[in-house]
C-alpha positions as CSV (number, residue, x, y, z in Angstrom):
1,Q,104.1,251.2,132.1
2,V,106.7,251.9,134.5
3,Q,108.4,255.2,134.2
4,L,110.9,256.8,136.6
5,V,112.0,260.3,136.7
6,E,114.7,262.6,138.4
7,S,114.6,266.2,138.6
8,G,117.0,268.1,141.2
9,G,120.3,267.9,139.4
10,G,122.6,270.9,138.6
11,L,125.2,272.8,139.7
12,A,126.7,272.8,143.8
13,Q,129.7,274.0,145.1
14,P,132.1,271.8,147.2
15,G,130.7,272.2,151.0
16,G,127.0,272.4,148.9
17,S,123.7,271.0,149.6
18,L,121.4,269.1,146.5
19,R,117.6,267.5,146.9
20,L,117.1,264.9,143.9
21,S,114.0,263.6,143.5
22,C,112.6,260.3,141.9
23,V,109.0,260.0,140.8
24,P,108.3,256.2,139.7
25,S,104.7,256.2,137.6
26,G,103.3,252.9,137.0
27,F,103.7,251.0,140.4
28,T,103.9,252.4,144.2
29,L,106.6,253.2,146.8
30,A,105.0,250.7,149.2
31,D,106.0,247.7,147.2
32,Y,109.4,248.3,145.5
33,T,113.1,249.4,146.5
34,I,114.1,252.8,145.4
35,G,117.8,252.9,144.5
36,W,120.2,256.0,143.6
37,F,123.2,255.1,141.1
38,R,125.9,257.1,139.7
39,Q,128.4,257.5,137.1
40,A,131.1,259.2,136.5
41,P,132.8,259.4,133.2
42,G,135.0,256.7,132.7
43,K,134.0,254.9,135.8
44,E,131.6,252.5,136.5
45,R,128.1,252.9,137.9
46,E,127.5,252.7,141.6
47,G,125.2,252.3,144.0
48,V,124.7,255.0,146.2
49,S,121.9,254.6,148.4
50,C,118.3,252.6,148.5
51,L,115.4,252.0,150.4
52,S,113.5,249.6,151.0
53,Y,109.7,249.3,149.3
54,S,108.6,248.7,153.8
55,G,110.9,252.1,154.1
56,R,112.2,249.6,157.4
57,W,115.9,249.5,155.9
58,K,118.4,252.2,154.4
59,Y,121.6,251.3,152.8
60,Y,124.7,253.8,152.0
61,G,127.3,253.3,150.0
62,D,130.3,254.6,152.2
63,F,131.6,257.4,149.8
64,A,127.3,258.5,151.0
65,K,127.3,257.9,154.6
66,G,127.1,260.8,156.8
67,R,126.5,262.7,153.8
68,F,123.9,261.7,152.0
69,T,120.2,260.9,152.9
70,I,117.8,258.7,151.2
71,S,113.7,259.3,152.7
72,R,110.7,259.2,151.0
73,D,107.1,260.9,150.5
74,I,104.4,258.0,149.9
75,A,101.4,260.4,149.3
76,K,103.5,262.4,147.1
77,N,104.9,259.1,145.5
78,T,108.3,260.6,145.5
79,V,111.7,259.2,146.6
80,Y,114.3,262.1,147.7
81,L,118.1,262.3,147.6
82,Q,119.4,265.0,150.4
83,M,123.5,265.3,149.5
84,N,125.5,267.5,151.6
85,N,128.6,269.0,152.0
86,L,128.9,267.4,148.5
87,R,132.4,267.6,147.1
88,P,134.2,267.2,143.4
89,E,134.4,263.4,143.3
90,D,130.2,263.5,143.8
91,T,130.0,264.5,139.9
92,A,128.4,262.2,137.7
93,V,124.7,261.4,136.5
94,Y,122.6,260.3,138.8
95,Y,120.1,257.5,138.1
96,C,117.2,256.5,139.7
97,A,116.0,252.6,139.6
98,A,113.5,249.7,140.8
99,P,114.1,246.1,141.0
100,G,111.8,244.2,138.7
101,R,110.6,242.2,141.6
102,R,107.7,243.6,144.2
103,Q,109.2,243.8,147.4
104,Y,112.6,243.0,147.0
105,Y,115.7,244.8,148.8
106,T,119.5,243.2,148.9
107,T,122.2,244.9,149.4
108,P,124.9,245.7,148.7
109,M,123.7,247.5,145.6
110,Q,123.9,246.0,142.4
111,A,123.1,247.5,138.7
112,Y,121.9,244.2,137.7
113,E,119.2,243.3,140.3
114,Y,117.9,246.9,139.0
115,D,115.3,246.3,136.0
116,Y,114.2,249.8,135.8
117,W,115.7,252.9,135.7
118,G,115.6,256.6,135.1
119,Q,116.6,258.8,132.2
120,G,119.3,260.1,134.6
121,I,120.2,263.3,135.4
122,Q,124.0,265.3,135.9
123,V,125.3,266.3,138.9
124,T,128.7,269.2,138.7
125,V,130.4,269.9,142.2
126,S,132.6,272.7,141.5
127,S,133.7,276.2,142.4
């Protein structure tokens, strides 16, 4: 059974940093692309960043470029999203997700391409 568990959210001040973690169970990172999405109240879910199953390709939404970094630790089977220089508009529920197909990577990120989702974690940026 596939599960994705996020951690690391919370409250940050504008200009601050947070690091989100995603730990999948039921598959290994070497076989599956992992994506981060977010959804703010009243807005559509949008792709933040994704990392291919090979680790070779990374994608960032325009708002994330230069501020967010996606990475992974294969030994820990964990994907990280380091978020720096946070802004109030980054406030949202962040989701970790994976496609249902092995070794599948496509951009730009579309939520319908992802079949497995974590429960989501709140990130609030406020002074």
